SELOMAR-148393 format. One line per 2 residues: number of its first residue (from 1); their letters; for each residue y, z, x of N, C-alpha, C. Coordinates in Angstrom, 2 decimals, m for minus. Layout:
REM residues N
NUM = A = Y/Z/X/Y/Z/X/Y/Z/X | ...
This chain:
REM residues 330
1 = XX = 194.55/211.67/246.59/195.39/210.52/246.90/194.96/209.84/248.20 | 194.33/210.58/249.12/194.02/210.02/250.43/193.09/208.83/250.36
3 = XX = 192.22/208.76/249.30/191.29/207.62/249.22/191.64/206.66/248.10 | 192.74/206.89/247.40/193.09/206.01/246.28/193.28/204.57/246.74
5 = XX = 193.87/204.41/247.91/194.09/203.07/248.44/192.78/202.30/248.54 | 191.76/202.93/249.14/190.48/202.26/249.30/189.81/201.99/247.96
7 = XX = 189.96/202.90/247.02/189.35/202.73/245.71/189.92/201.50/245.02 | 191.21/201.31/245.08/191.83/200.15/244.45/191.44/198.87/245.15
9 = XX = 191.35/198.90/246.48/190.92/197.72/247.21/189.53/197.28/246.77 | 188.62/198.21/246.58/187.29/197.87/246.08/187.37/197.34/244.66
11 = XX = 188.27/197.91/243.85/188.39/197.47/242.45/188.94/196.07/242.34 | 189.58/195.56/243.38/190.11/194.20/243.34/188.98/193.20/243.18
13 = XX = 187.74/193.61/243.45/186.60/192.73/243.21/186.54/192.28/241.77 | 187.12/193.02/240.83/187.10/192.65/239.42/188.10/191.55/239.11
15 = XX = 188.93/191.16/240.07/189.90/190.10/239.89/189.40/188.86/240.60 | 189.90/187.64/240.20/189.44/186.42/240.85/190.07/186.22/242.22
17 = XX = 189.67/187.08/243.15/190.16/186.95/244.51/189.07/187.36/245.47 | 189.16/186.88/246.70/188.20/187.25/247.73/188.95/187.91/248.87
19 = XX = 188.58/189.15/249.24/189.18/189.84/250.35/188.12/189.99/251.43 | 188.42/189.54/252.65/187.38/189.57/253.66/187.98/189.71/255.05
21 = XX = 187.14/190.12/256.00/187.59/190.28/257.36/186.41/190.29/258.29 | 186.67/190.05/259.55/185.62/190.14/260.56/185.74/191.49/261.26
23 = XX = 184.66/191.96/261.89/184.67/193.30/262.48/185.46/193.30/263.77 | 186.76/192.98/263.70/187.64/193.05/264.84/188.05/194.49/265.08
25 = XX = 188.49/194.79/266.29/188.92/196.14/266.62/190.42/196.26/266.38 | 190.84/197.44/265.87/192.25/197.72/265.68/192.83/198.19/267.00
27 = XX = 194.17/198.03/267.15/194.74/198.12/268.48/195.31/199.47/268.88 | 195.71/200.30/267.93/196.38/201.55/268.28/195.46/202.73/268.04
29 = XX = 195.19/203.51/269.07/194.25/204.62/268.94/194.70/205.67/267.94 | 196.01/205.81/267.72/196.51/206.84/266.81/196.05/206.59/265.38
31 = XX = 196.00/205.33/264.96/195.59/204.98/263.58/194.38/204.07/263.56 | 193.62/204.06/264.65/192.53/203.10/264.77/191.44/203.31/263.73
33 = XX = 191.10/204.55/263.42/190.01/204.79/262.47/190.38/204.30/261.08 | 191.60/204.59/260.63/192.04/204.12/259.31/192.06/202.60/259.25
35 = XX = 192.56/201.98/260.30/192.62/200.52/260.35/191.22/199.91/260.34 | 190.31/200.48/261.15/188.96/199.92/261.24/188.19/200.08/259.94
37 = XX = 188.38/201.20/259.25/187.70/201.37/257.97/188.22/200.38/256.94 | 189.52/200.11/256.97/190.07/199.09/256.06/189.48/197.72/256.37
39 = XX = 189.39/197.38/257.66/188.79/196.10/258.06/187.35/196.00/257.56 | 186.57/197.07/257.75/185.16/197.03/257.37/184.96/197.01/255.86
41 = XX = 185.87/197.62/255.10/185.77/197.53/253.64/185.94/196.09/253.19 | 186.88/195.35/253.77/187.03/193.94/253.44/185.80/193.16/253.88
43 = XX = 185.30/193.49/255.06/184.11/192.84/255.59/182.92/193.02/254.65 | 182.78/194.21/254.10/181.67/194.50/253.19/181.80/193.71/251.89
45 = XX = 183.03/193.62/251.37/183.22/192.98/250.07/183.23/191.46/250.15 | 183.53/190.90/251.33/183.74/189.46/251.45/182.60/188.60/250.89
47 = XX = 181.34/188.81/251.32/180.29/187.94/250.79/180.12/188.04/249.28 | 180.30/189.23/248.72/180.15/189.40/247.27/181.25/188.68/246.51
49 = XX = 182.48/188.83/246.98/183.59/188.20/246.29/183.52/186.68/246.43 | 183.07/186.19/247.59/182.89/184.76/247.73/181.87/184.21/246.76
51 = XX = 180.79/184.97/246.56/179.74/184.54/245.64/180.23/184.47/244.20 | 180.97/185.48/243.77/181.40/185.51/242.39/182.46/184.43/242.11
53 = XX = 183.18/184.01/243.14/184.13/182.91/242.99/183.39/181.57/242.92 | 182.45/181.35/243.84/181.76/180.06/243.91/180.80/179.87/242.73
55 = XX = 180.13/180.95/242.28/179.18/180.83/241.19/178.02/179.92/241.56 | 177.44/179.29/240.55/176.30/178.41/240.78/176.66/176.95/240.53
57 = XX = 176.29/176.44/239.35/176.54/175.05/239.01/178.04/174.79/238.92 | 178.50/173.68/239.49/179.91/173.33/239.43/180.38/173.14/237.99
59 = XX = 179.52/172.59/237.13/179.76/172.49/235.69/178.55/173.08/234.99 | 178.73/174.20/234.31/177.59/174.90/233.72/176.76/173.97/232.83
61 = XX = 175.44/173.96/233.06/174.53/173.20/232.23/174.48/171.71/232.52 | 175.26/171.21/233.48/175.35/169.78/233.75/174.60/169.44/235.02
63 = XX = 173.73/168.41/234.96/173.00/167.97/236.13/173.43/166.60/236.61 | 173.52/165.63/235.71/173.93/164.27/236.07/175.42/164.06/235.85
65 = XX = 175.87/162.84/236.11/177.27/162.50/235.89/177.52/162.24/234.41 | 178.81/162.13/234.03/179.18/162.02/232.63/179.03/160.61/232.07
67 = XX = 179.01/159.60/232.94/178.81/158.24/232.44/180.07/157.41/232.37 | 181.09/157.75/233.14/182.28/156.91/233.19/183.13/156.95/231.95
69 = XX = 183.43/155.77/231.38/184.36/155.66/230.27/183.61/155.52/228.94 | 184.25/156.04/227.88/183.75/155.88/226.52/184.69/154.93/225.77
71 = XX = 184.16/154.20/224.78/184.95/153.23/224.03/185.36/153.73/222.65 | 184.69/154.80/222.17/184.97/155.29/220.81/185.54/156.71/220.88
73 = XX = 186.56/157.04/220.08/187.26/156.19/219.10/188.29/155.29/219.75 | 188.53/155.46/221.07/189.42/154.60/221.84/188.97/154.70/223.30
75 = XX = 189.28/153.69/224.11/188.83/153.74/225.51/189.42/154.95/226.24 | 188.54/155.74/226.85/189.00/156.92/227.60/187.88/157.38/228.53
77 = XX = 188.24/158.01/229.65/187.19/158.56/230.52/186.51/159.74/229.83 | 185.20/159.79/229.90/184.49/160.96/229.37/184.88/162.19/230.19
79 = XX = 185.04/163.31/229.52/185.41/164.52/230.25/184.90/165.75/229.52 | 184.79/166.84/230.26/184.38/168.13/229.71/185.37/169.19/230.15
81 = XX = 185.55/170.20/229.31/186.37/171.36/229.62/185.52/172.59/229.36 | 185.40/173.46/230.35/184.55/174.64/230.21/185.26/175.91/230.63
83 = XX = 184.94/177.00/229.94/185.38/178.34/230.30/184.14/179.16/230.65 | 184.22/179.91/231.74/183.07/180.68/232.18/183.50/182.05/232.67
85 = XX = 182.52/182.96/232.66/182.69/184.26/233.28/181.53/184.47/234.24 | 181.81/184.47/235.53/180.81/184.79/236.53/180.73/186.30/236.70
87 = XX = 179.56/186.81/237.00/179.39/188.25/237.22/178.31/188.46/238.28 | 178.65/189.21/239.32/177.73/189.50/240.41/177.22/190.93/240.27
89 = XX = 175.90/191.12/240.44/175.35/192.47/240.51/175.52/192.94/241.94 | 176.67/193.55/242.20/177.02/193.90/243.56/177.06/195.38/243.80
91 = XX = 177.77/195.77/244.86/177.95/197.17/245.20/179.27/197.31/245.94 | 179.86/198.49/245.84/181.12/198.76/246.51/181.00/200.04/247.31
93 = XX = 181.72/200.16/248.42/181.70/201.42/249.18/182.20/202.58/248.33 | 181.55/203.74/248.48/181.98/204.94/247.76/183.16/205.55/248.52
95 = XX = 184.36/205.10/248.16/185.54/205.50/248.91/185.96/206.94/248.62 | 185.34/207.60/247.63/185.63/209.00/247.37/184.80/209.93/248.26
97 = XX = 183.85/209.37/248.98/182.98/210.21/249.81/183.71/210.65/251.08 | 183.24/211.75/251.64/183.85/212.25/252.87/183.61/211.30/254.04
99 = XX = 182.50/210.54/253.98/182.19/209.61/255.07/183.21/208.48/255.16 | 183.87/208.16/254.04/184.85/207.07/254.03/186.24/207.54/254.39
101 = XX = 186.43/208.84/254.56/187.76/209.37/254.86/188.16/209.01/256.28 | 189.31/208.33/256.47/189.75/208.01/257.83/190.32/209.23/258.53
103 = XX = 190.12/209.29/259.84/190.63/210.40/260.66/191.72/209.88/261.59 | 192.66/210.75/261.96/193.63/210.34/262.98/192.90/210.08/264.29
105 = XX = 193.38/209.09/265.02/192.81/208.83/266.33/191.91/207.61/266.37 | 191.08/207.56/267.40/190.23/206.40/267.65/189.20/206.20/266.54
107 = XX = 188.71/204.97/266.42/187.74/204.63/265.38/186.44/205.40/265.58 | 185.91/205.94/264.47/184.65/206.67/264.48/183.69/206.00/263.50
109 = XX = 182.52/205.62/263.97/181.56/204.95/263.11/180.96/205.94/262.12 | 181.05/205.63/260.83/180.51/206.47/259.77/179.46/205.69/258.98
111 = XX = 178.56/206.42/258.34/177.60/205.81/257.42/178.15/206.03/256.01 | 178.73/205.00/255.42/179.45/205.11/254.16/178.49/204.77/253.01
113 = XX = 178.35/205.66/252.02/177.48/205.36/250.88/178.09/204.28/250.00 | 177.25/203.62/249.21/177.70/202.56/248.31/177.23/202.84/246.88
115 = XX = 177.92/202.23/245.93/177.58/202.35/244.52/177.40/200.96/243.92 | 176.41/200.82/243.02/176.22/199.55/242.32/177.43/199.26/241.44
117 = XX = 177.83/198.00/241.39/179.01/197.61/240.62/178.88/196.16/240.17 | 179.10/195.89/238.88/179.16/194.51/238.39/180.56/193.98/238.68
119 = XX = 180.63/192.83/239.34/181.90/192.25/239.76/182.10/190.93/239.01 | 183.07/190.84/238.10/183.28/189.63/237.31/184.41/188.75/237.86
121 = XX = 184.43/187.49/237.45/185.52/186.57/237.78/185.53/185.45/236.75 | 186.62/185.30/235.98/186.72/184.20/235.01/187.21/182.92/235.67
123 = XX = 186.89/181.77/235.08/187.33/180.48/235.62/187.32/179.43/234.53 | 188.07/178.36/234.76/188.04/177.19/233.89/187.62/175.99/234.73
125 = XX = 186.71/175.16/234.19/186.21/173.99/234.89/186.50/172.74/234.08 | 186.86/171.65/234.76/187.08/170.35/234.13/186.32/169.30/234.93
127 = XX = 185.62/168.41/234.22/184.95/167.27/234.85/185.40/165.99/234.15 | 185.72/164.96/234.93/186.21/163.69/234.39/185.36/162.55/234.94
129 = XX = 184.80/161.75/234.06/183.98/160.62/234.49/184.83/159.48/235.00 | 184.62/159.07/236.25/185.41/157.99/236.84/184.63/156.67/236.91
131 = XX = 183.32/156.76/237.12/182.52/155.55/237.30/181.13/155.80/236.75 | 180.67/154.88/235.91/179.38/155.03/235.25/178.21/154.90/236.20
133 = XX = 178.38/154.14/237.25/177.28/153.86/238.16/176.67/152.49/237.90 | 175.67/152.15/238.67/175.01/150.86/238.58/173.70/151.01/237.80
135 = XX = 173.41/150.07/236.88/172.18/150.19/236.09/170.93/150.03/236.95 | 169.94/150.87/236.67/168.65/150.80/237.36/167.59/151.24/236.37
137 = XX = 166.92/150.28/235.76/165.90/150.59/234.76/166.50/151.31/233.56 | 165.99/152.51/233.27/166.44/153.29/232.12/167.57/154.26/232.45
139 = XX = 168.19/154.08/233.62/169.24/155.02/234.03/170.31/154.26/234.80 | 171.28/155.01/235.33/172.30/154.48/236.22/172.33/155.33/237.48
141 = XX = 172.69/154.72/238.60/172.77/155.45/239.86/174.16/155.23/240.46 | 174.65/156.23/241.18/175.93/156.09/241.86/177.14/156.40/241.02
143 = XX = 176.96/157.06/239.88/178.11/157.46/239.07/178.95/158.51/239.80 | 180.23/158.57/239.45/181.15/159.50/240.11/181.97/160.25/239.07
145 = XX = 182.04/161.57/239.22/182.90/162.44/238.40/183.88/163.16/239.29 | 185.10/163.33/238.80/186.08/164.20/239.45/185.92/165.61/238.89
147 = XX = 185.90/166.62/239.76/185.75/168.01/239.36/187.03/168.78/239.67 | 187.48/169.59/238.71/188.64/170.45/238.88/188.29/171.86/238.40
149 = XX = 188.89/172.87/239.01/188.71/174.24/238.54/190.04/174.97/238.66 | 190.18/176.04/237.90/191.41/176.82/237.93/191.08/178.30/237.86
151 = XX = 191.73/179.10/238.72/191.62/180.55/238.69/193.01/181.14/238.81 | 193.19/182.30/238.19/194.51/182.93/238.17/194.41/184.39/238.56
153 = XX = 195.30/184.84/239.45/195.37/186.23/239.86/196.75/186.77/239.48 | 196.85/187.85/238.72/198.16/188.42/238.43/198.64/189.36/239.52
155 = XX = 199.93/189.42/239.72/200.50/190.42/240.62/200.46/191.79/239.94 | 200.47/192.87/240.76/200.55/194.21/240.18/201.21/195.15/241.17
157 = XX = 201.73/196.23/240.64/202.36/197.28/241.45/202.15/198.58/240.70 | 201.13/199.35/241.12/200.75/200.54/240.38/200.01/201.51/241.29
159 = XX = 200.21/202.80/241.07/199.47/203.86/241.80/199.54/203.66/243.31 | 200.74/203.40/243.82/200.97/203.26/245.26/200.31/202.05/245.88
161 = XX = 199.89/201.11/245.05/199.27/199.88/245.55/199.97/198.69/244.91 | 200.29/197.68/245.71/200.94/196.48/245.17/200.25/195.24/245.71
163 = XX = 200.21/194.22/244.87/199.66/192.91/245.24/200.74/191.88/244.96 | 201.20/191.20/246.00/202.21/190.16/245.87/201.58/188.81/246.17
165 = XX = 202.00/187.78/245.42/201.48/186.43/245.57/202.66/185.51/245.82 | 203.04/185.30/247.09/204.26/184.56/247.40/204.26/183.12/246.92
167 = XX = 203.10/182.51/246.76/203.02/181.12/246.30/202.56/181.01/244.86 | 202.55/182.13/244.12/202.10/182.11/242.74/200.63/182.45/242.63
169 = XX = 200.22/182.85/241.40/198.86/183.33/241.19/197.86/182.27/240.76 | 198.32/181.04/240.46/197.41/179.99/240.00/197.02/179.10/241.16
171 = XX = 195.72/178.84/241.28/195.23/177.94/242.33/194.22/176.98/241.73 | 194.39/175.69/242.03/193.52/174.64/241.50/192.49/174.25/242.56
173 = XX = 191.23/174.23/242.16/190.17/173.74/243.03/189.81/172.31/242.68 | 189.14/171.62/243.59/188.82/170.22/243.35/187.51/169.86/244.04
175 = XX = 186.91/168.78/243.57/185.66/168.32/244.16/185.18/167.06/243.48 | 183.92/166.71/243.69/183.37/165.48/243.13/181.88/165.65/242.89
177 = XX = 181.37/164.87/241.95/179.93/164.82/241.67/179.49/163.37/241.79 | 178.42/163.13/242.52/177.84/161.80/242.69/176.46/161.79/242.04
179 = XX = 176.26/160.87/241.13/175.01/160.81/240.39/173.91/160.08/241.13 | 172.76/160.74/241.27/171.57/160.06/241.76/170.80/159.43/240.62
181 = XX = 170.79/160.12/239.46/170.24/159.59/238.22/171.13/160.07/237.08 | 171.50/159.16/236.18/172.22/159.57/234.99/171.22/159.92/233.90
183 = XX = 171.44/161.02/233.21/170.50/161.46/232.18/170.43/160.45/231.04 | 169.22/160.17/230.58/168.99/159.30/229.43/167.93/159.94/228.54
185 = XX = 167.45/159.21/227.57/166.47/159.76/226.65/165.20/160.21/227.36 | 164.82/159.49/228.40/163.56/159.82/229.08/163.78/160.29/230.53
187 = XX = 164.97/160.09/231.07/165.22/160.43/232.46/166.09/161.68/232.57 | 165.84/162.54/233.56/166.72/163.69/233.79/168.01/163.26/234.49
189 = XX = 169.00/164.09/234.46/170.20/163.86/235.24/170.07/164.56/236.58 | 170.38/163.86/237.67/170.29/164.43/239.02/171.56/164.05/239.77
191 = XX = 172.16/165.02/240.46/173.42/164.74/241.15/173.59/165.64/242.36 | 174.54/165.27/243.20/175.05/166.09/244.29/176.51/166.41/244.00
193 = XX = 176.91/167.67/244.16/178.30/168.05/243.92/178.86/168.77/245.13 | 180.17/168.65/245.30/180.91/169.37/246.33/182.19/169.87/245.69
195 = XX = 182.48/171.17/245.86/183.63/171.77/245.20/184.34/172.72/246.15 | 185.65/172.60/246.24/186.48/173.44/247.11/187.40/174.29/246.25
197 = XX = 187.38/175.61/246.50/188.28/176.52/245.81/189.03/177.34/246.86 | 190.36/177.25/246.86/191.19/178.06/247.74/191.93/179.08/246.90
199 = XX = 191.83/180.35/247.28/192.49/181.41/246.53/193.95/181.53/246.95 | 194.83/182.01/246.06/196.24/182.14/246.41/196.45/183.07/247.61
201 = XX = 197.44/182.74/248.42/197.81/183.64/249.51/198.32/184.95/248.94 | 197.88/186.08/249.51/198.19/187.39/248.94/198.68/188.34/250.02
203 = XX = 199.58/189.23/249.63/200.01/190.36/250.45/199.68/191.64/249.69 | 198.83/192.47/250.28/198.37/193.69/249.62/198.81/194.89/250.44
205 = XX = 199.40/195.90/249.79/199.85/197.08/250.51/199.64/198.32/249.65 | 199.49/199.47/250.31/199.30/200.72/249.59/199.54/201.91/250.48
207 = XX = 199.63/203.07/249.85/199.89/204.31/250.57/198.75/205.28/250.32 | 198.30/205.95/251.38/197.25/206.94/251.27/197.62/208.11/252.17
209 = XX = 196.67/209.00/252.44/196.92/210.12/253.35/195.83/210.16/254.39 | 196.20/210.33/255.64/195.26/210.40/256.75/195.53/211.69/257.52
211 = XX = 194.57/212.61/257.51/194.75/213.86/258.23/195.95/214.65/257.78 | 196.26/214.59/256.47/197.40/215.32/255.92/198.72/214.60/256.08
213 = XX = 198.75/213.46/256.77/199.96/212.68/256.95/199.92/211.44/256.08 | 201.05/211.10/255.48/201.12/209.88/254.68/200.99/208.66/255.58
215 = XX = 200.24/207.67/255.09/200.01/206.46/255.88/200.08/205.26/254.97 | 200.45/204.12/255.55/200.50/202.86/254.83/199.44/201.92/255.39
217 = XX = 198.78/201.20/254.48/197.83/200.16/254.87/198.25/198.86/254.21 | 198.26/197.79/254.98/198.70/196.49/254.46/197.74/195.40/254.90
219 = XX = 197.54/194.44/254.01/196.82/193.22/254.34/197.78/192.08/254.04 | 198.29/191.43/255.08/199.31/190.40/254.92/198.74/189.01/255.16
221 = XX = 199.30/188.04/254.46/198.92/186.63/254.63/197.42/186.43/254.47 | 196.86/187.08/253.47/195.43/186.92/253.19/195.19/185.54/252.58
223 = XX = 194.37/184.75/253.23/194.02/183.41/252.74/192.50/183.26/252.71 | 192.00/182.67/251.62/190.56/182.50/251.44/190.28/181.08/251.01
225 = XX = 189.32/180.46/251.67/188.88/179.10/251.33/187.38/179.14/251.08 | 186.93/178.58/249.96/185.50/178.50/249.68/185.12/177.06/249.40
227 = XX = 184.00/176.64/249.94/183.45/175.33/249.62/181.98/175.50/249.25 | 181.51/174.67/248.35/180.13/174.78/247.88/179.58/173.39/247.58
229 = XX = 178.41/173.09/248.10/177.73/171.86/247.71/176.45/172.22/246.97 | 176.07/171.37/246.02/174.92/171.62/245.16/174.11/170.34/244.94
231 = XX = 172.79/170.51/244.83/171.89/169.48/244.30/171.36/170.02/242.97 | 171.58/169.27/241.88/171.29/169.78/240.54/170.51/168.74/239.74
233 = XX = 169.55/169.21/238.96/168.81/168.36/238.02/168.86/169.01/236.65 | 169.04/168.22/235.59/169.12/168.78/234.24/168.45/167.83/233.24
235 = XX = 168.07/168.40/232.09/167.49/167.60/230.99/167.81/168.27/229.68 | 168.34/167.49/228.76/168.62/167.97/227.41/167.39/167.79/226.54
237 = XX = 167.02/168.87/225.82/165.84/168.85/224.94/166.30/169.06/223.50 | 167.14/168.17/223.01/167.72/168.18/221.67/168.60/169.43/221.48
239 = XX = 168.04/170.54/220.99/168.85/171.72/220.72/169.16/172.50/221.99 | 168.25/172.46/222.96/168.42/173.21/224.19/168.44/172.28/225.39
241 = XX = 168.95/172.78/226.50/168.96/172.04/227.75/168.71/172.98/228.91 | 168.17/172.45/230.00/167.92/173.25/231.19/168.51/172.53/232.40
243 = XX = 168.86/173.31/233.42/169.34/172.75/234.68/168.87/173.66/235.81 | 168.47/173.05/236.91/168.04/173.78/238.11/168.81/173.22/239.30
245 = XX = 169.20/174.13/240.22/169.96/173.65/241.36/169.87/174.57/242.56 | 170.29/174.03/243.70/170.34/174.79/244.95/171.41/174.17/245.83
247 = XX = 171.90/174.96/246.79/172.91/174.45/247.69/173.35/175.49/248.68 | 174.52/175.27/249.26/175.04/176.17/250.28/176.51/176.47/250.03
249 = XX = 176.89/177.74/250.21/178.28/178.18/250.10/178.82/178.47/251.49 | 180.10/178.19/251.69/180.81/178.58/252.90/182.07/179.33/252.50
251 = XX = 182.22/180.56/253.01/183.38/181.39/252.72/184.17/181.56/254.02 | 185.45/181.20/253.99/186.32/181.39/255.15/187.56/182.17/254.71
253 = XX = 187.96/183.14/255.52/189.14/183.92/255.16/189.81/184.46/256.41 | 191.08/184.80/256.26/191.83/185.38/257.37/192.94/186.25/256.82
255 = XX = 193.35/187.24/257.59/194.42/188.14/257.18/194.88/188.95/258.39 | 196.01/189.60/258.24/196.53/190.55/259.22/196.52/191.93/258.60
257 = XX = 195.72/192.85/259.16/195.61/194.21/258.65/196.50/195.12/259.50 | 197.30/195.95/258.84/198.20/196.87/259.54/198.01/198.26/258.96
259 = XX = 197.77/199.25/259.82/197.71/200.65/259.41/198.84/201.42/260.08 | 199.64/202.14/259.30/200.79/202.87/259.84/200.64/204.35/259.52
261 = XX = 200.89/205.20/260.51/200.89/206.64/260.30/202.02/207.22/261.13 | 203.07/207.72/260.46/204.24/208.19/261.18/204.93/207.01/261.83
263 = XX = 205.06/207.05/263.13/205.72/205.95/263.83/204.70/205.05/264.54 | 203.42/205.36/264.39/202.38/204.59/265.09/201.78/203.54/264.16
265 = XX = 201.46/202.39/264.72/200.85/201.30/263.98/199.51/200.92/264.59 | 198.57/200.56/263.73/197.32/199.96/264.18/197.17/198.61/263.50
267 = XX = 196.93/197.56/264.26/196.90/196.22/263.69/195.61/195.51/264.06 | 195.25/194.54/263.23/194.09/193.69/263.52/194.26/192.36/262.80
269 = XX = 194.10/191.27/263.53/194.03/189.95/262.93/192.56/189.67/262.67 | 192.19/189.46/261.41/190.79/189.41/261.04/190.42/188.06/260.45
271 = XX = 189.22/187.61/260.72/188.71/186.33/260.23/187.24/186.47/259.90 | 186.75/185.62/259.00/185.32/185.55/258.74/184.94/184.17/258.26
273 = XX = 183.82/183.67/258.76/183.19/182.47/258.24/181.73/182.80/257.97 | 181.29/182.61/256.74/179.93/182.97/256.35/179.32/181.87/255.51
275 = XX = 178.09/181.50/255.81/177.35/180.51/255.03/176.18/181.20/254.33 | 175.97/180.88/253.04/174.89/181.47/252.27/174.19/180.39/251.43
277 = XX = 172.88/180.54/251.28/172.10/179.64/250.43/172.15/180.13/248.99 | 172.28/179.20/248.05/172.50/179.53/246.65/171.46/178.82/245.78
279 = XX = 170.78/179.58/244.90/169.81/179.01/243.94/170.22/179.45/242.54 | 170.02/178.58/241.53/170.40/178.96/240.17/169.62/178.15/239.13
281 = XX = 169.60/178.68/237.90/168.99/178.02/236.74/169.90/178.23/235.54 | 170.10/177.17/234.75/170.94/177.22/233.55/170.11/176.97/232.30
283 = XX = 170.47/177.64/231.23/169.90/177.37/229.91/171.06/177.20/228.95 | 171.07/176.08/228.21/172.19/175.79/227.32/171.71/175.53/225.90
285 = XX = 172.58/175.83/224.94/172.35/175.51/223.54/173.34/174.42/223.14 | 172.83/173.30/222.61/173.66/172.14/222.28/174.12/172.20/220.83
287 = XX = 175.43/172.26/220.63/176.03/172.30/219.29/177.06/171.18/219.18 | 176.59/169.96/219.03/177.44/168.77/218.97/178.28/168.67/220.24
289 = XX = 179.62/168.76/220.12/180.48/168.62/221.30/180.55/169.92/222.10 | 179.98/171.00/221.57/180.05/172.31/222.22/178.69/172.71/222.77
291 = XX = 178.70/173.24/224.00/177.50/173.81/224.59/177.78/175.27/224.96 | 176.83/176.14/224.65/176.87/177.53/225.08/175.85/177.68/226.20
293 = XX = 176.28/178.18/227.36/175.41/178.16/228.54/175.31/179.53/229.17 | 174.11/179.85/229.62/173.87/181.03/230.45/173.26/180.60/231.77
295 = XX = 173.60/181.31/232.83/173.12/180.96/234.16/172.72/182.22/234.90 | 171.67/182.11/235.71/171.27/183.20/236.60/170.99/182.60/237.98
297 = XX = 171.42/183.29/239.04/171.24/182.74/240.37/171.14/183.81/241.43 | 170.94/183.38/242.66/170.81/184.29/243.79/171.37/183.62/245.04
299 = XX = 172.01/184.45/245.90/172.47/183.97/247.20/171.83/184.82/248.29 | 171.63/184.21/249.46/171.06/184.94/250.58/171.42/184.22/251.87
301 = XX = 171.24/184.94/252.99/171.48/184.34/254.29/172.81/184.76/254.90 | 172.99/184.44/256.16/174.18/184.80/256.90/174.06/186.19/257.51
303 = XX = 174.88/186.49/258.51/174.87/187.77/259.20/176.29/188.33/259.20 | 176.42/189.59/258.78/177.71/190.28/258.78/177.57/191.56/259.59
305 = XX = 178.32/191.70/260.65/178.31/192.91/261.49/179.59/193.70/261.25 | 179.45/195.02/261.11/180.61/195.90/260.94/180.50/197.08/261.90
307 = XX = 181.64/197.67/262.23/181.67/198.85/263.09/181.09/200.05/262.35 | 181.52/200.28/261.11/180.95/201.32/260.27/179.65/200.81/259.65
309 = XX = 178.78/201.74/259.24/177.50/201.39/258.65/177.49/201.76/257.17 | 176.43/201.34/256.46/176.39/201.47/255.00/175.06/202.06/254.55
311 = XX = 175.14/203.08/253.70/173.96/203.71/253.13/173.70/203.06/251.77 | 172.79/202.09/251.74/172.54/201.33/250.53/172.51/199.85/250.87
313 = XX = 172.94/199.01/249.95/172.98/197.57/250.17/173.85/197.24/251.36 | 173.38/196.31/252.21/174.14/195.85/253.35/175.00/194.63/252.97
315 = XX = 176.08/194.36/253.70/176.98/193.28/253.29/176.34/191.91/253.26 | 175.28/191.67/254.05/174.64/190.36/254.05/173.30/190.35/253.31
317 = XX = 173.02/191.39/252.51/171.80/191.38/251.68/171.88/190.30/250.61 | 170.71/189.87/250.11/170.69/188.91/249.01/171.28/189.56/247.76
319 = XX = 171.91/188.74/246.92/172.57/189.23/245.71/172.24/188.32/244.53 | 172.08/188.94/243.36/171.89/188.19/242.12/173.20/188.11/241.36
321 = XX = 173.41/187.01/240.66/174.60/186.83/239.84/174.24/186.10/238.56 | 175.15/186.08/237.63/174.95/185.37/236.38/176.27/184.83/235.87
323 = XX = 176.19/183.90/234.93/177.38/183.32/234.31/177.09/183.05/232.84 | 178.11/183.19/232.02/178.05/182.75/230.63/179.31/181.93/230.38
325 = XX = 179.16/180.90/229.54/180.32/180.05/229.30/180.11/179.11/228.13 | 181.19/178.44/227.79/181.19/177.42/226.74/181.82/176.15/227.30
327 = XX = 181.27/175.00/226.92/181.76/173.74/227.44/181.91/172.73/226.32 | 183.08/172.10/226.24/183.37/171.05/225.28/183.28/169.71/225.97
329 = XX = 182.63/168.72/225.33/182.48/167.38/225.87/183.18/166.37/224.97 | 183.89/165.42/225.60/184.63/164.42/224.84/184.39/163.03/225.44
């Protein structure tokens, strides 16, 4: 039971949420080690969870803008609706190891082993064509699309761990795509996109054992903001289509970590801001109004410092990810 709390915190990576922290010091020497290990576990997971939330292409398989309004069968803005599953080839701290066990008293730096773990996150994406752009030869330039995304986190209360979402579990993301070239029969689609996803505010708490004494660990007012910009080019080749892109992700988060043992408390206000470079490639199969898309990508860059150390992948190492999804166009 002493490490169940940490195990569940690592397992939260399988949900559409990002838990992160900066390597701040906890304040009370009586519970400092437990508090610091909790802080560093969030610190380790933060870049991975940010990546799986941001993904690669803002709209899978799409490079240019949608082309504004359509006239058939009635005047309406062109739009797409897509469902995707992002998955990161990540790693999580081995919280069952003796190195991860917190001790009563001051923080002690440990070398914590890690295990490979696939971390998934589902999402829904919507793109709406607002402006076709200005004609230029065989294409249009300056088109504009509105981008929306939705992610949902359920509350839970199980095995001495609870997750509360005071503002609800649904959060809507938003952004825009500006067309540099609209795709045509002979021209590729090229665009710049910017997308912001804010995760629901969360309160996470659980009970474990530290040195034979029952202890509580809490992460209160956890807030995560992610922004991502992309440069993307795509071309449809009748039955198949390809897209290539690159850009930068920014992950920002904050929370209040509290460790309690008996009557003593250890607290830390934690924050992190991390920027990472993102590269990806999409391959799609065109089936009339439906596209089936696969994506593979990689993120790298940024520096993450923690008090505890890691035997295996480091928190700021490069990571590979992938996505599969379906997109309907109207």
